[in-house]
N, C-alpha and C positions, 0 to 999 in steps of 0.2 A: 589624102585617104583614097582608098580604091572606090570605084563607083558602086553605088547601092540603089537598088530599085526602091521606088517610093512605097510600093506594097510591103517590101521587106522592112523598110524604116518604120511603117506603121505597126508591123508585128513586134518589132524590138521595144518600141516605146509604148505599146499597148494603146495604140491611139485609134480613135474613131475618125474615119475619113468622110468629109462632108461635101467634097466635090471631086471631080474625076481627075484623070491623068495618068499616064503610064510611063513617064520618063524616069531617068535614074538621077540621083544627086552625086556630086563629086566633091563637095566642101560643105563646111558649116559656118555660120555667122550668127552673132547676135546684134550686129551693127548694120542696118539697112544701108548705110553708105558704103560698106565694105563688102557687101554681097558679091560673090563672083558669078559669072555666067554658068548656070548649071547647079548652083548651090541651093541649100536649104536654109531658110531663116527661122530661128527660133525666138518668138516674141517674149522677151524676158521683162518683167516689171521690176525696175530698180528704184533706188532712193529719189532720183531726179527725173528719170525718163521712163516711160513704159513703152515697150517695144510693139505693143499692139496698136499704138498710133502711127506706126511706121510700116504696117504690113503691105499696103498698097505700094509704097515706095520701094521696098525690097523687090516685090515682083517687077516693078518698073526697071529696076538695076540688074535683072538677070536671074532672080530666084525662080526655081521651077516648083517650090513647095514651100509652104509656112507651117510652122508648128505653134499653135496658140493654146492658151489656156481656156478650158472650157467655159468657166463662169464669167471671166472678163470678155472674152469673145461674144459670148451670148448677149451680154448687156450692150455691146457696141456694134454688133453685126450690121445695123441699118446704116451706120455711118462709115463702114468700111467697104469700098467698092473693089470687088475682086471678080475678074473674069470667070466665067464657068469652066474654063479649061485649066485653071490654076488650082492644084490641090492644096486644101487646108486640112491639117490633122489637128484634132482635138484632144487634149490631154488634161488631167487634173492639175498638173504642175510643171510648166516648162522646164524649169531648173532641174527637177528630178529626171524628166525625160532626156535632157541634155546628158546627165550623168549616165543614163541607161544606155544610150548610144555610144558614149565613149567607152563605157565597159565593154560593149560587144566588140568594138573595133580593136581595143586593147587585147581581148581575148583571142582575137583572130589575127594578131600580129606576130611576127617572128622576131621583132626587135626586143632588146633587153630594156629594162628600166632600173635606173638608180633613182631612189626617192629620198630626199633629205627633209628633215624636220628639226625642230629645237626652237628654244625661246629666242635666241640670237644666232646670227651667222648663216642662216639658210641660204640666202641669196649669194653671199660671197663664196661660200662652200660649193654652191652649184656652179658658180662661174669658174672657180678653180678647177673643178672636176671637168667641166666642158673644156676649158683651155688645155689642160693636159691630155685628157682622153681623145681629143680631136686629132692629136698627133698620130694616133694609131687606128681609131675608129671614125666611122661616119656618125656624128653625134647631133642631136637636137635638144638645146636646153630650153626650160621653160622661159618664155618671154618675160622681162621685167620681174614682177613679183607675182606672177600668175599662180597662186597657191591655195584658191579657195574653191567652193563648190561650181564656180563658173570657169575659173582660170585653169583648173586641172584638167577638165574636159576639153577646153580650147587647146591645151597644150597637146593632148592626144590627137586631135583633129588636124592640127597644123604640121605635125610631124611628117617628114617626107617618106614616101613608100620604101625608099632604099636606106631608111635610117637604121643604124645598128644599135645605137643607145639613145634613149630619152633620159635626159637629166631633169627630174621633176622636183618640185618644191611643194610641200604640204604645210599649211598654216592652219591656226585654229584660235578662236577666242571663246569658245564654249564647248562643253563635252559633246563628243560623239562626232565632231567634224572629220578628224583625222582617220578614225576607223572608217567613215564613209568614203572618204577620198582613197584610202589604201585599197578598198575593194574595187575601186574604179580602175586605178593605176596598176594594181598587182605587181609591186616591185619584185625584181630579181635581187636587188641590194637595198637595204633600208639602213639609214643613217640618222642617228640623233647627235646633232652637234654639241648642244649643252642645254641644261635646264636651269632657269633662275625665276624669280618672281616677276612674271609678265601676265597681263590679262587676269590678274587675281579677282577682279570684278566678276569674271565668268567662271572661274575654276574654284575660288574660295581659299585654296591652300596650295602649297608647294607640292603636296601629295597628289593633289588633284591634277595639277599640271604634268607631273610625272606619269600618272596613269594615262593621260590624254596623249602624250607624245609616244609612249610605248605602244599605243594601239595601232601604230604604223605597221606592226607586225600582223595585223588582222588579215590583210591581203597578200602578205608575203608568199611568194610561190614556194611550193614544196622544194627543199633543198636550197632555198635561197639564203643569202648572208646578211647578218644583222650586226651592225657596229654601233657601239655607244661610247661616249666620252667617260672615262673612268677617273678623271681628275676630280678629287674630293677636295673642295676648297671652300674657305670662308668668304662670304660676299659682304658687300656694305650692309646687308640686312642681318648678318650674323647667323645664317643657317647653312647646313651642309646639305649636299646633293646626294640623296641616297639611290641614285638611279641604279646602280649595279646591284644593291640588295633587292631592290624591287623586281628587277628582271629574274634574279635567282629565284625569288619567291613565286614567280609566275612559271617557273620550270622552263624559261626560254633559253634556246642556245644563241649565244652571242660571242662576239670578239670585242675587245676594248682597245681604244686608242687614247693617247694623251701625252702628258709630260712627266708621268711618275713611272718609277721602276716596275710597279707590278702590273702595268698594262701590256696587252698582247703586242701592240704595235706602238713603239714609243719613239718620239723625237726628243733629243737631249742636247745638252751644251747650248742652251738658248742664250742668245745675246740680243737685247732690245736696244735700238738706236733712235727711238722717236718715230721716225717716218719710214723705218725699215727694220729688218731683223735678220739674224742667221740662226741656223740650227743644223743638227746632224740627223740624218735619217740612215737606217740599217736595212740592207736588203740582201738577197741572195742572186747570184748570177751563176748557174751551175753549181759548182762546189766552191765558188769564191764568195765571201762575204764582202759586201760593198759598204764602207762607212763614208758617206757623202755629205759635204757641207752644202747646205741649201741657203741661197741668198733670196730672201722674200721681201719684195718692193712694196710691201703694205704695212701700214702703221698699226702698232698695238699688239699686246699680248693675245687678245682674242683671235687675231688673225693668224697667230702661230697655231692655235688650237683648231681653227678652220682648216689650216694646211695639214694639220695632223690628221684631221678627219679625211681630207682628200687624198692623203698618202695611204691610209689604210685601204681605202677603195681601190686606188690605182694599183697598189702593190698586189692586191687580190686579183685585179683584172689583167695582170701580166706587164705592167710598166716597171722598168727597173729604176733603181734609185738614182741613177746617172740621167736617165731619161726624165725623171720627175723634176730633178734639180735644174736640168737645162730648159724645160718648158715653163716652170714656174718663175723663171728669173724675169720674165718680161710681162708678167700678169698686170693688168690695170686695175685700179680700184673701182669699186661700184660708186655711182654718184651718191652723194648724201651719206656716205658710210665711211667715216674716218678718211675723207677725201681731202688731202692736203693740197691747198691752192694758194698761189701767190698773187696778192692784189697790191702792185706797187711794192712798197717797203714792208707791208704787213703780210703775215701768214695766217691763213684761215684754215682751221680743220673743221670742214663741213661734215657734221654728223647728226643732222637733223632729220633723218628719215624716220627714226624711232627711238624710244628711250625707255629703259627699265632699270632697275638698281645695278644689275650686273653690267649692262653696257655702259652706264654712267661710270661706274668704277674703272673700267677699263679705258674709256675716253679721257678721264682725268689723269690716269696714269700716263697715258700717251701724250697729253698735253704737258705735263711735268717733265717728262723725258726729252720731248722735242725742245722745250724752252731751255732745259739745262744743257742740252747738246749744242744749241745755237747761242746760248748766252743772252737770251731775250726775256721779256716780261710775259708771264702767262696770264691770260685773260679768259674767264669764263662767262660766256653769255648763254643762258639756259632757261628752258620752260618746264612746263608740268610733265611729270611721267603719268601717262594715262592709264586708265583701266586698272587701277590698283585697289579699288574697292575700299573696304573698311581699313585697309592697311595703308592707304595713301599718305595720311598725315604723318605716321611713324616713319615710313620709308623716305618721305621727303625731309623730315627732320634729320634722320641719319645721314642723308646726303650732305648736309650741312657739315657733319663731323668729317666726312671725306674731303671737303673743300679745305677744311683746316688741316687735315693730315698731309695734303699736298701743297699747302701753303700758297694758295692762289690769291694774289694781292689785289685783284680787281674782279668783282662779281656783279654782274648785271642781270636782272631777271624781271618777271612780271607778277602781278598780284595773284593770290590764290595759294594752292599748296606749295608752288615752287618758292614762294616767299618765305616759307617756314625754313627751308634750306638756307636761304640767305641770312635770315635772322640768327640762326644757329651758328652759322660761320662768323658772323659779325660779333656775336656774344663770346665765343670761345677762342677767337684767334689770339695767339700770343706773338703776333707780328702785325706790322702795318697793313691794314686791309680797308678797301674802299667797297662799300656795298650800296647799291642803288636799285630799288624796286619800283618799276613803272607800271602805269595803269593797264597798258596793254602792248602787244607787239609793235604796232604802229608807232606808239610814243617812244618805245625803246629804240627803234631803227631811227627815228628822227634826232635822237639825242646821242648816237654813237660818237659823232665827231668831237663831243665835249670830254669824252673819257679815253677813247683809243689813241694811241700815240704811234708815231713812225717806229716800225721795227717790233711791235707787239706780235705775239702769237696768240690767236683767239679761237678758242673752241666754241663752237655754235651747236647746241645739242638740246633736243626736246622731242616729245612725241609728235608724230605727223601731224596729228589734229591741231597742233598749236601753230603750224605754218611759220616756223622760224627760218624757212628759206628766204623769207623777206628780209631778214636781218643780213643773210649772206649777200643778197642783191644789193642792199644799201652799202655795205662794206665794199663792194666791187665799185659802186658809183663813187663813194667818198674818197677812196684810196688807190684807185687804179692808176692815177697819174703821178702819185707821189714817189 
């Protein structure tokens, strides 16, 4: 970020200054250990740590200014030792102040922003976009999954001054978050990857989720481009996605992408091969129409949709079909998202970053395809889909029906709602099936060796809060030498 005087910072975030100083700031941090010389430290109160406990440390590490929350700082001022020449700015809410500063910096930046939201596929689509657009432009992608009211401002702060495109990710688990983030990031291009039942605990219904995702347009710049997934398909939950109809009802201008004939930017002739896929994209180069086959080295049908979203944006930004195909051919999977790993003689599909009915369906299809392709036994090790609210029992029970549909012979899970899926599968399977429900993840991991056989293909999937990465680590220990 470009240097900013402390007095200007105080004006932007509407802060009260309680100690002197005339220096400028050149970076922003919420971690006292990562403060750079000349930076400003925002004391953020989190679930596990409170930044107000580390204000002194931030100054020791090179901060020239600190932004603190009025009430919290007032209660602790006697225990925080700060030199008189170290400026401290008081605000009512440090997270909101962080957003105000990010909004100011974004408003005064010449770079373009592509913002991505959706129930699933945000991070992968962001990574595909960055991978391809970087061949032509100077891009900065949001680190990891920086997609909330802290992560989005940090993305703005960390973008280099010579950046031409920020590829941002906007997430939400309750109403109003995406609209707030959109006003901060002010996208030139906004993308909705897909909408499915996720965070129902916060939104209440699929209609609530759609409304939240579409609010990405709240901060869309005048003349900006809005892309949405037009594929209307039935999910494991038996619902249809009326995203297009909702956008029309709001009189929004948009273009569609997807795999159906009626969309504006279509990918077609899709072939799925378990751990990869191929499809055809259509583009124009001068007066010549390019029909180009794309080889996508990512697993699952959902990644074809993610690639379709990326193609719509890249085509709009001047990337040709041939350039797109050439660049995407060596894209790498995002960790814990349909990540295919070999541990000795067993294959693991590590997809335990998150889980909802839509992503479960895609992962099970991928497991079935990959097992069929390689002639191996598919195994499903899974945990609870979180934040489904009152719909949790129904959606977990319906997951059991999908297990039967894909004829998965070995199913391992834990007690709770996920056990409903296992029980439904066990009850309705018309094939030989082994189902085992464990008390917890640790017990499941300790007993893997009793069920997993050499050459199995194991899908490990659960919501992030279930910590099923422990299962992947145990598989690595148990089978890496076999």
